[in-house]
PDB file as gemmi writes it, atoms N, CA and C in Angstrom:
CRYST1    1.000    1.000    1.000  90.00  90.00  90.00 P 1                      
ATOM      1  N   UNK A   1      25.790  13.337  -0.410  1.00  0.00           N  
ATOM      2  CA  UNK A   1      24.421  12.961  -0.734  1.00  0.00           C  
ATOM      3  C   UNK A   1      24.425  12.005  -1.931  1.00  0.00           C  
ATOM      4  N   UNK A   2      23.559  11.036  -1.852  1.00  0.00           N  
ATOM      5  CA  UNK A   2      23.438  10.037  -2.915  1.00  0.00           C  
ATOM      6  C   UNK A   2      22.799  10.666  -4.147  1.00  0.00           C  
ATOM      7  N   UNK A   3      23.127  10.119  -5.298  1.00  0.00           N  
ATOM      8  CA  UNK A   3      22.567  10.635  -6.544  1.00  0.00           C  
ATOM      9  C   UNK A   3      21.078  10.301  -6.677  1.00  0.00           C  
ATOM     10  N   UNK A   4      20.685   9.074  -6.306  1.00  0.00           N  
ATOM     11  CA  UNK A   4      19.296   8.636  -6.414  1.00  0.00           C  
ATOM     12  C   UNK A   4      18.695   8.403  -5.031  1.00  0.00           C  
ATOM     13  N   UNK A   5      17.379   8.242  -4.992  1.00  0.00           N  
ATOM     14  CA  UNK A   5      16.696   7.909  -3.748  1.00  0.00           C  
ATOM     15  C   UNK A   5      16.897   6.433  -3.415  1.00  0.00           C  
ATOM     16  N   UNK A   6      16.773   6.096  -2.147  1.00  0.00           N  
ATOM     17  CA  UNK A   6      16.876   4.717  -1.651  1.00  0.00           C  
ATOM     18  C   UNK A   6      15.535   4.308  -1.088  1.00  0.00           C  
ATOM     19  N   UNK A   7      15.195   3.027  -1.168  1.00  0.00           N  
ATOM     20  CA  UNK A   7      13.932   2.585  -0.585  1.00  0.00           C  
ATOM     21  C   UNK A   7      14.032   1.169  -0.032  1.00  0.00           C  
ATOM     22  N   UNK A   8      13.146   0.881   0.925  1.00  0.00           N  
ATOM     23  CA  UNK A   8      12.926  -0.476   1.418  1.00  0.00           C  
ATOM     24  C   UNK A   8      11.474  -0.821   1.137  1.00  0.00           C  
ATOM     25  N   UNK A   9      11.175  -2.129   1.119  1.00  0.00           N  
ATOM     26  CA  UNK A   9       9.815  -2.596   0.868  1.00  0.00           C  
ATOM     27  C   UNK A   9       9.462  -3.663   1.890  1.00  0.00           C  
ATOM     28  N   UNK A  10       8.314  -3.514   2.503  1.00  0.00           N  
ATOM     29  CA  UNK A  10       7.780  -4.504   3.438  1.00  0.00           C  
ATOM     30  C   UNK A  10       6.439  -4.954   2.875  1.00  0.00           C  
ATOM     31  N   UNK A  11       6.344  -6.238   2.476  1.00  0.00           N  
ATOM     32  CA  UNK A  11       5.124  -6.768   1.867  1.00  0.00           C  
ATOM     33  C   UNK A  11       4.370  -7.613   2.883  1.00  0.00           C  
ATOM     34  N   UNK A  12       3.081  -7.312   3.029  1.00  0.00           N  
ATOM     35  CA  UNK A  12       2.246  -7.944   4.043  1.00  0.00           C  
ATOM     36  C   UNK A  12       1.031  -8.580   3.389  1.00  0.00           C  
ATOM     37  N   UNK A  13       0.699  -9.785   3.810  1.00  0.00           N  
ATOM     38  CA  UNK A  13      -0.559 -10.412   3.414  1.00  0.00           C  
ATOM     39  C   UNK A  13      -1.581  -9.967   4.454  1.00  0.00           C  
ATOM     40  N   UNK A  14      -2.391  -8.981   4.107  1.00  0.00           N  
ATOM     41  CA  UNK A  14      -3.317  -8.362   5.055  1.00  0.00           C  
ATOM     42  C   UNK A  14      -4.381  -9.328   5.563  1.00  0.00           C  
ATOM     43  N   UNK A  15      -4.848 -10.255   4.734  1.00  0.00           N  
ATOM     44  CA  UNK A  15      -5.918 -11.171   5.147  1.00  0.00           C  
ATOM     45  C   UNK A  15      -5.533 -11.970   6.384  1.00  0.00           C  
ATOM     46  N   UNK A  16      -4.269 -12.363   6.475  1.00  0.00           N  
ATOM     47  CA  UNK A  16      -3.812 -13.145   7.631  1.00  0.00           C  
ATOM     48  C   UNK A  16      -2.823 -12.385   8.500  1.00  0.00           C  
ATOM     49  N   UNK A  17      -2.466 -11.163   8.106  1.00  0.00           N  
ATOM     50  CA  UNK A  17      -1.553 -10.352   8.903  1.00  0.00           C  
ATOM     51  C   UNK A  17      -0.129 -10.876   8.918  1.00  0.00           C  
ATOM     52  N   UNK A  18       0.325 -11.414   7.789  1.00  0.00           N  
ATOM     53  CA  UNK A  18       1.655 -12.015   7.721  1.00  0.00           C  
ATOM     54  C   UNK A  18       2.600 -11.168   6.872  1.00  0.00           C  
ATOM     55  N   UNK A  19       3.801 -10.931   7.383  1.00  0.00           N  
ATOM     56  CA  UNK A  19       4.843 -10.314   6.575  1.00  0.00           C  
ATOM     57  C   UNK A  19       5.470 -11.426   5.757  1.00  0.00           C  
ATOM     58  N   UNK A  20       5.461 -11.308   4.426  1.00  0.00           N  
ATOM     59  CA  UNK A  20       6.029 -12.383   3.611  1.00  0.00           C  
ATOM     60  C   UNK A  20       7.272 -11.959   2.848  1.00  0.00           C  
ATOM     61  N   UNK A  21       7.614 -10.691   2.902  1.00  0.00           N  
ATOM     62  CA  UNK A  21       8.843 -10.251   2.246  1.00  0.00           C  
ATOM     63  C   UNK A  21       9.286  -8.915   2.821  1.00  0.00           C  
ATOM     64  N   UNK A  22      10.568  -8.818   3.080  1.00  0.00           N  
ATOM     65  CA  UNK A  22      11.153  -7.547   3.517  1.00  0.00           C  
ATOM     66  C   UNK A  22      12.405  -7.331   2.684  1.00  0.00           C  
ATOM     67  N   UNK A  23      12.405  -6.283   1.890  1.00  0.00           N  
ATOM     68  CA  UNK A  23      13.508  -6.014   0.978  1.00  0.00           C  
ATOM     69  C   UNK A  23      14.379  -4.917   1.578  1.00  0.00           C  
ATOM     70  N   UNK A  24      15.652  -5.239   1.749  1.00  0.00           N  
ATOM     71  CA  UNK A  24      16.621  -4.323   2.354  1.00  0.00           C  
ATOM     72  C   UNK A  24      16.760  -3.062   1.503  1.00  0.00           C  
ATOM     73  N   UNK A  25      17.296  -1.996   2.092  1.00  0.00           N  
ATOM     74  CA  UNK A  25      17.456  -0.753   1.339  1.00  0.00           C  
ATOM     75  C   UNK A  25      18.262  -0.951   0.057  1.00  0.00           C  
ATOM     76  N   UNK A  26      17.777  -0.353  -1.007  1.00  0.00           N  
ATOM     77  CA  UNK A  26      18.501  -0.383  -2.280  1.00  0.00           C  
ATOM     78  C   UNK A  26      18.340   0.961  -2.974  1.00  0.00           C  
ATOM     79  N   UNK A  27      19.314   1.276  -3.804  1.00  0.00           N  
ATOM     80  CA  UNK A  27      19.276   2.532  -4.546  1.00  0.00           C  
ATOM     81  C   UNK A  27      18.320   2.388  -5.719  1.00  0.00           C  
ATOM     82  N   UNK A  28      17.395   3.332  -5.840  1.00  0.00           N  
ATOM     83  CA  UNK A  28      16.434   3.315  -6.941  1.00  0.00           C  
ATOM     84  C   UNK A  28      17.087   3.945  -8.179  1.00  0.00           C  
ATOM     85  N   UNK A  29      16.330   4.047  -9.238  1.00  0.00           N  
ATOM     86  CA  UNK A  29      16.827   4.572 -10.512  1.00  0.00           C  
ATOM     87  C   UNK A  29      16.636   6.078 -10.640  1.00  0.00           C  
ATOM     88  N   UNK A  30      16.014   6.723  -9.621  1.00  0.00           N  
ATOM     89  CA  UNK A  30      15.647   8.136  -9.772  1.00  0.00           C  
ATOM     90  C   UNK A  30      15.895   8.935  -8.492  1.00  0.00           C  
ATOM     91  N   UNK A  31      15.991  10.246  -8.661  1.00  0.00           N  
ATOM     92  CA  UNK A  31      16.079  11.153  -7.512  1.00  0.00           C  
ATOM     93  C   UNK A  31      14.781  11.958  -7.373  1.00  0.00           C  
ATOM     94  N   UNK A  32      13.754  11.576  -8.119  1.00  0.00           N  
ATOM     95  CA  UNK A  32      12.491  12.306  -8.161  1.00  0.00           C  
ATOM     96  C   UNK A  32      11.416  11.540  -7.385  1.00  0.00           C  
ATOM     97  N   UNK A  33      10.908  12.138  -6.291  1.00  0.00           N  
ATOM     98  CA  UNK A  33       9.892  11.475  -5.459  1.00  0.00           C  
ATOM     99  C   UNK A  33       8.614  11.168  -6.231  1.00  0.00           C  
ATOM    100  N   UNK A  34       8.176  12.081  -7.072  1.00  0.00           N  
ATOM    101  CA  UNK A  34       6.957  11.856  -7.848  1.00  0.00           C  
ATOM    102  C   UNK A  34       7.091  10.679  -8.791  1.00  0.00           C  
ATOM    103  N   UNK A  35       8.232  10.596  -9.454  1.00  0.00           N  
ATOM    104  CA  UNK A  35       8.484   9.491 -10.371  1.00  0.00           C  
ATOM    105  C   UNK A  35       8.554   8.163  -9.616  1.00  0.00           C  
ATOM    106  N   UNK A  36       9.210   8.172  -8.448  1.00  0.00           N  
ATOM    107  CA  UNK A  36       9.309   6.959  -7.635  1.00  0.00           C  
ATOM    108  C   UNK A  36       7.932   6.539  -7.122  1.00  0.00           C  
ATOM    109  N   UNK A  37       7.117   7.513  -6.701  1.00  0.00           N  
ATOM    110  CA  UNK A  37       5.755   7.221  -6.258  1.00  0.00           C  
ATOM    111  C   UNK A  37       4.958   6.531  -7.363  1.00  0.00           C  
ATOM    112  N   UNK A  38       4.990   7.083  -8.561  1.00  0.00           N  
ATOM    113  CA  UNK A  38       4.228   6.511  -9.677  1.00  0.00           C  
ATOM    114  C   UNK A  38       4.707   5.102 -10.031  1.00  0.00           C  
ATOM    115  N   UNK A  39       6.014   4.866  -9.974  1.00  0.00           N  
ATOM    116  CA  UNK A  39       6.551   3.532 -10.264  1.00  0.00           C  
ATOM    117  C   UNK A  39       6.091   2.523  -9.211  1.00  0.00           C  
ATOM    118  N   UNK A  40       6.112   2.926  -7.935  1.00  0.00           N  
ATOM    119  CA  UNK A  40       5.650   2.033  -6.865  1.00  0.00           C  
ATOM    120  C   UNK A  40       4.148   1.799  -6.962  1.00  0.00           C  
ATOM    121  N   UNK A  41       3.406   2.825  -7.317  1.00  0.00           N  
ATOM    122  CA  UNK A  41       1.962   2.681  -7.470  1.00  0.00           C  
ATOM    123  C   UNK A  41       1.635   1.700  -8.595  1.00  0.00           C  
ATOM    124  N   UNK A  42       2.375   1.764  -9.671  1.00  0.00           N  
ATOM    125  CA  UNK A  42       2.166   0.847 -10.791  1.00  0.00           C  
ATOM    126  C   UNK A  42       2.458  -0.596 -10.367  1.00  0.00           C  
ATOM    127  N   UNK A  43       3.493  -0.771  -9.541  1.00  0.00           N  
ATOM    128  CA  UNK A  43       3.902  -2.108  -9.096  1.00  0.00           C  
ATOM    129  C   UNK A  43       3.018  -2.655  -7.962  1.00  0.00           C  
ATOM    130  N   UNK A  44       2.645  -1.803  -7.004  1.00  0.00           N  
ATOM    131  CA  UNK A  44       2.014  -2.275  -5.766  1.00  0.00           C  
ATOM    132  C   UNK A  44       0.560  -1.860  -5.566  1.00  0.00           C  
ATOM    133  N   UNK A  45      -0.036  -1.164  -6.525  1.00  0.00           N  
ATOM    134  CA  UNK A  45      -1.451  -0.820  -6.421  1.00  0.00           C  
ATOM    135  C   UNK A  45      -1.699   0.590  -5.905  1.00  0.00           C  
ATOM    136  N   UNK A  46      -2.938   0.822  -5.520  1.00  0.00           N  
ATOM    137  CA  UNK A  46      -3.323   2.182  -5.110  1.00  0.00           C  
ATOM    138  C   UNK A  46      -2.686   2.558  -3.779  1.00  0.00           C  
ATOM    139  N   UNK A  47      -2.391   3.844  -3.633  1.00  0.00           N  
ATOM    140  CA  UNK A  47      -1.829   4.353  -2.379  1.00  0.00           C  
ATOM    141  C   UNK A  47      -2.980   4.558  -1.407  1.00  0.00           C  
ATOM    142  N   UNK A  48      -2.887   3.917  -0.233  1.00  0.00           N  
ATOM    143  CA  UNK A  48      -3.957   4.050   0.759  1.00  0.00           C  
ATOM    144  C   UNK A  48      -3.570   4.964   1.913  1.00  0.00           C  
ATOM    145  N   UNK A  49      -2.275   5.309   2.010  1.00  0.00           N  
ATOM    146  CA  UNK A  49      -1.839   6.147   3.117  1.00  0.00           C  
ATOM    147  C   UNK A  49      -0.413   6.607   2.916  1.00  0.00           C  
ATOM    148  N   UNK A  50      -0.072   7.685   3.578  1.00  0.00           N  
ATOM    149  CA  UNK A  50       1.328   8.052   3.725  1.00  0.00           C  
ATOM    150  C   UNK A  50       1.863   7.274   4.927  1.00  0.00           C  
ATOM    151  N   UNK A  51       3.149   7.027   4.924  1.00  0.00           N  
ATOM    152  CA  UNK A  51       3.792   6.380   6.071  1.00  0.00           C  
ATOM    153  C   UNK A  51       4.499   7.464   6.872  1.00  0.00           C  
ATOM    154  N   UNK A  52       4.375   7.422   8.187  1.00  0.00           N  
ATOM    155  CA  UNK A  52       4.999   8.421   9.041  1.00  0.00           C  
ATOM    156  C   UNK A  52       5.953   7.760  10.024  1.00  0.00           C  
ATOM    157  N   UNK A  53       7.008   8.497  10.384  1.00  0.00           N  
ATOM    158  CA  UNK A  53       7.974   8.056  11.383  1.00  0.00           C  
ATOM    159  C   UNK A  53       8.033   9.117  12.470  1.00  0.00           C  
ATOM    160  N   UNK A  54       8.107   8.662  13.705  1.00  0.00           N  
ATOM    161  CA  UNK A  54       8.133   9.580  14.840  1.00  0.00           C  
ATOM    162  C   UNK A  54       9.565   9.916  15.227  1.00  0.00           C  
ATOM    163  N   UNK A  55       9.813  11.194  15.475  1.00  0.00           N  
ATOM    164  CA  UNK A  55      11.117  11.649  15.953  1.00  0.00           C  
ATOM    165  C   UNK A  55      11.195  11.459  17.466  1.00  0.00           C  
ATOM    166  N   UNK A  56      12.406  11.591  18.012  1.00  0.00           N  
ATOM    167  CA  UNK A  56      12.604  11.446  19.458  1.00  0.00           C  
ATOM    168  C   UNK A  56      11.811  12.487  20.245  1.00  0.00           C  
ATOM    169  N   UNK A  57      11.601  13.667  19.652  1.00  0.00           N  
ATOM    170  CA  UNK A  57      10.871  14.728  20.363  1.00  0.00           C  
ATOM    171  C   UNK A  57       9.347  14.566  20.276  1.00  0.00           C  
ATOM    172  N   UNK A  58       8.877  13.497  19.632  1.00  0.00           N  
ATOM    173  CA  UNK A  58       7.441  13.226  19.550  1.00  0.00           C  
ATOM    174  C   UNK A  58       6.784  13.712  18.272  1.00  0.00           C  
ATOM    175  N   UNK A  59       7.450  14.584  17.523  1.00  0.00           N  
ATOM    176  CA  UNK A  59       6.883  15.037  16.248  1.00  0.00           C  
ATOM    177  C   UNK A  59       7.061  13.924  15.218  1.00  0.00           C  
ATOM    178  N   UNK A  60       6.348  14.041  14.114  1.00  0.00           N  
ATOM    179  CA  UNK A  60       6.457  13.007  13.081  1.00  0.00           C  
ATOM    180  C   UNK A  60       6.631  13.648  11.706  1.00  0.00           C  
ATOM    181  N   UNK A  61       7.077  12.834  10.754  1.00  0.00           N  
ATOM    182  CA  UNK A  61       7.297  13.291   9.387  1.00  0.00           C  
ATOM    183  C   UNK A  61       6.973  12.153   8.435  1.00  0.00           C  
ATOM    184  N   UNK A  62       6.636  12.495   7.199  1.00  0.00           N  
ATOM    185  CA  UNK A  62       6.362  11.463   6.203  1.00  0.00           C  
ATOM    186  C   UNK A  62       7.667  10.781   5.834  1.00  0.00           C  
ATOM    187  N   UNK A  63       7.643   9.436   5.853  1.00  0.00           N  
ATOM    188  CA  UNK A  63       8.844   8.661   5.511  1.00  0.00           C  
ATOM    189  C   UNK A  63       8.591   7.709   4.346  1.00  0.00           C  
ATOM    190  N   UNK A  64       7.358   7.683   3.830  1.00  0.00           N  
ATOM    191  CA  UNK A  64       7.065   6.795   2.713  1.00  0.00           C  
ATOM    192  C   UNK A  64       5.588   6.729   2.408  1.00  0.00           C  
ATOM    193  N   UNK A  65       5.187   5.603   1.772  1.00  0.00           N  
ATOM    194  CA  UNK A  65       3.808   5.392   1.368  1.00  0.00           C  
ATOM    195  C   UNK A  65       3.379   3.963   1.685  1.00  0.00           C  
ATOM    196  N   UNK A  66       2.056   3.759   1.719  1.00  0.00           N  
ATOM    197  CA  UNK A  66       1.490   2.420   1.883  1.00  0.00           C  
ATOM    198  C   UNK A  66       0.588   2.160   0.676  1.00  0.00           C  
ATOM    199  N   UNK A  67       0.852   1.061  -0.024  1.00  0.00           N  
ATOM    200  CA  UNK A  67       0.088   0.689  -1.208  1.00  0.00           C  
ATOM    201  C   UNK A  67      -0.666  -0.608  -0.949  1.00  0.00           C  
ATOM    202  N   UNK A  68      -1.726  -0.821  -1.719  1.00  0.00           N  
ATOM    203  CA  UNK A  68      -2.545  -2.020  -1.530  1.00  0.00           C  
ATOM    204  C   UNK A  68      -3.087  -2.507  -2.871  1.00  0.00           C  
ATOM    205  N   UNK A  69      -3.090  -3.835  -3.038  1.00  0.00           N  
ATOM    206  CA  UNK A  69      -3.708  -4.429  -4.219  1.00  0.00           C  
ATOM    207  C   UNK A  69      -4.052  -5.885  -3.920  1.00  0.00           C  
ATOM    208  N   UNK A  70      -4.968  -6.418  -4.703  1.00  0.00           N  
ATOM    209  CA  UNK A  70      -5.332  -7.830  -4.586  1.00  0.00           C  
ATOM    210  C   UNK A  70      -4.372  -8.617  -5.455  1.00  0.00           C  
ATOM    211  N   UNK A  71      -3.782  -9.673  -4.883  1.00  0.00           N  
ATOM    212  CA  UNK A  71      -2.806 -10.523  -5.577  1.00  0.00           C  
ATOM    213  C   UNK A  71      -3.271 -11.958  -5.574  1.00  0.00           C  
ATOM    214  N   UNK A  72      -2.837 -12.704  -6.548  1.00  0.00           N  
ATOM    215  CA  UNK A  72      -3.182 -14.117  -6.653  1.00  0.00           C  
ATOM    216  C   UNK A  72      -2.051 -14.961  -6.057  1.00  0.00           C  
ATOM    217  N   UNK A  73      -2.407 -15.982  -5.269  1.00  0.00           N  
ATOM    218  CA  UNK A  73      -1.410 -16.918  -4.766  1.00  0.00           C  
ATOM    219  C   UNK A  73      -0.752 -17.622  -5.945  1.00  0.00           C  
ATOM    220  N   UNK A  74       0.488 -18.014  -5.798  1.00  0.00           N  
ATOM    221  CA  UNK A  74       1.195 -18.675  -6.896  1.00  0.00           C  
ATOM    222  C   UNK A  74       0.820 -20.148  -7.027  1.00  0.00           C  
ATOM    223  N   UNK A  75       0.264 -20.747  -5.965  1.00  0.00           N  
ATOM    224  CA  UNK A  75      -0.002 -22.186  -5.992  1.00  0.00           C  
ATOM    225  C   UNK A  75      -1.482 -22.561  -6.083  1.00  0.00           C  
ATOM    226  N   UNK A  76      -2.364 -21.560  -6.208  1.00  0.00           N  
ATOM    227  CA  UNK A  76      -3.796 -21.857  -6.356  1.00  0.00           C  
ATOM    228  C   UNK A  76      -4.498 -20.648  -6.979  1.00  0.00           C  
ATOM    229  N   UNK A  77      -5.827 -20.748  -7.136  1.00  0.00           N  
ATOM    230  CA  UNK A  77      -6.575 -19.660  -7.777  1.00  0.00           C  
ATOM    231  C   UNK A  77      -7.099 -18.614  -6.793  1.00  0.00           C  
ATOM    232  N   UNK A  78      -6.836 -18.778  -5.508  1.00  0.00           N  
ATOM    233  CA  UNK A  78      -7.320 -17.822  -4.507  1.00  0.00           C  
ATOM    234  C   UNK A  78      -6.473 -16.551  -4.526  1.00  0.00           C  
ATOM    235  N   UNK A  79      -7.063 -15.478  -3.980  1.00  0.00           N  
ATOM    236  CA  UNK A  79      -6.364 -14.195  -3.912  1.00  0.00           C  
ATOM    237  C   UNK A  79      -6.239 -13.734  -2.466  1.00  0.00           C  
ATOM    238  N   UNK A  80      -5.383 -12.763  -2.256  1.00  0.00           N  
ATOM    239  CA  UNK A  80      -5.193 -12.153  -0.944  1.00  0.00           C  
ATOM    240  C   UNK A  80      -4.955 -10.661  -1.142  1.00  0.00           C  
ATOM    241  N   UNK A  81      -5.143  -9.902  -0.067  1.00  0.00           N  
ATOM    242  CA  UNK A  81      -4.909  -8.466  -0.105  1.00  0.00           C  
ATOM    243  C   UNK A  81      -3.453  -8.207   0.289  1.00  0.00           C  
ATOM    244  N   UNK A  82      -2.680  -7.664  -0.651  1.00  0.00           N  
ATOM    245  CA  UNK A  82      -1.269  -7.362  -0.401  1.00  0.00           C  
ATOM    246  C   UNK A  82      -1.128  -5.891  -0.035  1.00  0.00           C  
ATOM    247  N   UNK A  83      -0.450  -5.628   1.073  1.00  0.00           N  
ATOM    248  CA  UNK A  83      -0.148  -4.269   1.486  1.00  0.00           C  
ATOM    249  C   UNK A  83       1.366  -4.115   1.440  1.00  0.00           C  
ATOM    250  N   UNK A  84       1.844  -3.034   0.846  1.00  0.00           N  
ATOM    251  CA  UNK A  84       3.278  -2.800   0.715  1.00  0.00           C  
ATOM    252  C   UNK A  84       3.626  -1.459   1.336  1.00  0.00           C  
ATOM    253  N   UNK A  85       4.546  -1.499   2.301  1.00  0.00           N  
ATOM    254  CA  UNK A  85       5.041  -0.298   2.970  1.00  0.00           C  
ATOM    255  C   UNK A  85       6.383   0.054   2.355  1.00  0.00           C  
ATOM    256  N   UNK A  86       6.451   1.237   1.754  1.00  0.00           N  
ATOM    257  CA  UNK A  86       7.668   1.718   1.112  1.00  0.00           C  
ATOM    258  C   UNK A  86       8.241   2.843   1.976  1.00  0.00           C  
ATOM    259  N   UNK A  87       9.507   2.714   2.359  1.00  0.00           N  
ATOM    260  CA  UNK A  87      10.214   3.769   3.083  1.00  0.00           C  
ATOM    261  C   UNK A  87      11.270   4.329   2.146  1.00  0.00           C  
ATOM    262  N   UNK A  88      11.390   5.664   2.103  1.00  0.00           N  
ATOM    263  CA  UNK A  88      12.279   6.315   1.143  1.00  0.00           C  
ATOM    264  C   UNK A  88      13.289   7.201   1.870  1.00  0.00           C  
ATOM    265  N   UNK A  89      14.551   7.125   1.417  1.00  0.00           N  
ATOM    266  CA  UNK A  89      15.625   7.959   1.953  1.00  0.00           C  
ATOM    267  C   UNK A  89      16.311   8.700   0.818  1.00  0.00           C  
ATOM    268  N   UNK A  90      16.886   9.872   1.131  1.00  0.00           N  
ATOM    269  CA  UNK A  90      17.686  10.597   0.140  1.00  0.00           C  
ATOM    270  C   UNK A  90      19.137  10.132   0.181  1.00  0.00           C  
ATOM    271  N   UNK A  91      19.572   9.554   1.293  1.00  0.00           N  
ATOM    272  CA  UNK A  91      20.897   8.960   1.442  1.00  0.00           C  
ATOM    273  C   UNK A  91      20.732   7.529   1.920  1.00  0.00           C  
ATOM    274  N   UNK A  92      21.685   6.641   1.624  1.00  0.00           N  
ATOM    275  CA  UNK A  92      21.538   5.250   2.044  1.00  0.00           C  
ATOM    276  C   UNK A  92      21.496   5.126   3.567  1.00  0.00           C  
ATOM    277  N   UNK A  93      20.512   4.382   4.089  1.00  0.00           N  
ATOM    278  CA  UNK A  93      20.444   4.179   5.534  1.00  0.00           C  
ATOM    279  C   UNK A  93      21.482   3.152   5.982  1.00  0.00           C  
ATOM    280  N   UNK A  94      21.834   3.200   7.262  1.00  0.00           N  
ATOM    281  CA  UNK A  94      22.804   2.277   7.832  1.00  0.00           C  
ATOM    282  C   UNK A  94      22.147   1.538   8.983  1.00  0.00           C  
ATOM    283  N   UNK A  95      22.235   0.211   8.963  1.00  0.00           N  
ATOM    284  CA  UNK A  95      21.654  -0.594  10.050  1.00  0.00           C  
ATOM    285  C   UNK A  95      22.624  -0.615  11.215  1.00  0.00           C  
ATOM    286  N   UNK A  96      22.106  -0.307  12.388  1.00  0.00           N  
ATOM    287  CA  UNK A  96      22.893  -0.372  13.619  1.00  0.00           C  
ATOM    288  C   UNK A  96      22.342  -1.538  14.424  1.00  0.00           C  
ATOM    289  N   UNK A  97      23.044  -2.673  14.417  1.00  0.00           N  
ATOM    290  CA  UNK A  97      22.504  -3.854  15.107  1.00  0.00           C  
ATOM    291  C   UNK A  97      22.340  -3.620  16.604  1.00  0.00           C  
ATOM    292  N   UNK A  98      21.238  -4.140  17.120  1.00  0.00           N  
ATOM    293  CA  UNK A  98      20.978  -4.037  18.551  1.00  0.00           C  
ATOM    294  C   UNK A  98      21.794  -5.098  19.275  1.00  0.00           C  
ATOM    295  N   UNK A  99      22.166  -4.806  20.485  1.00  0.00           N  
ATOM    296  CA  UNK A  99      22.909  -5.757  21.299  1.00  0.00           C  
ATOM    297  C   UNK A  99      22.009  -6.221  22.429  1.00  0.00           C  
ATOM    298  N   UNK A 100      21.925  -7.535  22.611  1.00  0.00           N  
ATOM    299  CA  UNK A 100      21.111  -8.083  23.693  1.00  0.00           C  
ATOM    300  C   UNK A 100      21.847  -7.900  25.008  1.00  0.00           C  
ATOM    301  N   UNK A 101      21.143  -7.425  26.011  1.00  0.00           N  
ATOM    302  CA  UNK A 101      21.758  -7.202  27.332  1.00  0.00           C  
ATOM    303  C   UNK A 101      20.838  -7.754  28.405  1.00  0.00           C  
ATOM    304  N   UNK A 102      21.411  -8.003  29.575  1.00  0.00           N  
ATOM    305  CA  UNK A 102      20.628  -8.498  30.698  1.00  0.00           C  
ATOM    306  C   UNK A 102      20.384  -9.986  30.587  1.00  0.00           C  
ATOM    307  N   UNK A 103      19.652 -10.516  31.510  1.00  0.00           N  
ATOM    308  CA  UNK A 103      19.362 -11.937  31.496  1.00  0.00           C  
ATOM    309  C   UNK A 103      20.602 -12.745  31.843  1.00  0.00           C  
ATOM    310  N   UNK A 104      20.432 -14.029  31.985  1.00  0.00           N  
ATOM    311  CA  UNK A 104      21.539 -14.931  32.252  1.00  0.00           C  
ATOM    312  C   UNK A 104      21.604 -15.978  31.163  1.00  0.00           C  
ATOM    313  N   UNK A 105      22.801 -16.330  30.771  1.00  0.00           N  
ATOM    314  CA  UNK A 105      22.977 -17.373  29.767  1.00  0.00           C  
ATOM    315  C   UNK A 105      22.689 -18.725  30.388  1.00  0.00           C  
ATOM    316  N   UNK A 106      21.981 -19.574  29.707  1.00  0.00           N  
ATOM    317  CA  UNK A 106      21.593 -20.884  30.219  1.00  0.00           C  
ATOM    318  C   UNK A 106      22.799 -21.800  30.401  1.00  0.00           C  
ATOM    319  N   UNK A 107      23.871 -21.569  29.648  1.00  0.00           N  
ATOM    320  CA  UNK A 107      25.014 -22.484  29.696  1.00  0.00           C  
ATOM    321  C   UNK A 107      26.172 -21.930  30.525  1.00  0.00           C  
ATOM    322  N   UNK A 108      25.981 -20.789  31.159  1.00  0.00           N  
ATOM    323  CA  UNK A 108      27.081 -20.161  31.936  1.00  0.00           C  
ATOM    324  C   UNK A 108      27.269 -20.849  33.263  1.00  0.00           C  
TER     325      UNK A 108                                                      
END                                                                             
């Protein structure tokens, strides 16, 4: 088991429905969920929801939080609604790349 919690961040511009940043899993500075929640809330705004993940058997469990705040564009004075989805793990997650199957290659 890892000493600290791990998290990913998915940042969305809600006004236009655009994902503008996806941060790969990284080890946080703490093993305390409450402390991590408060740090993310300070960075990403108010918590508007828990995030849930569905198991293969159809049941679900909390896997993170969803935060929201109004942010200013870097190149003008307009603002947008930023939504941040935080997923938290107690051990580092491992990406298993998908393999494309089927179809025919155009150059074969």
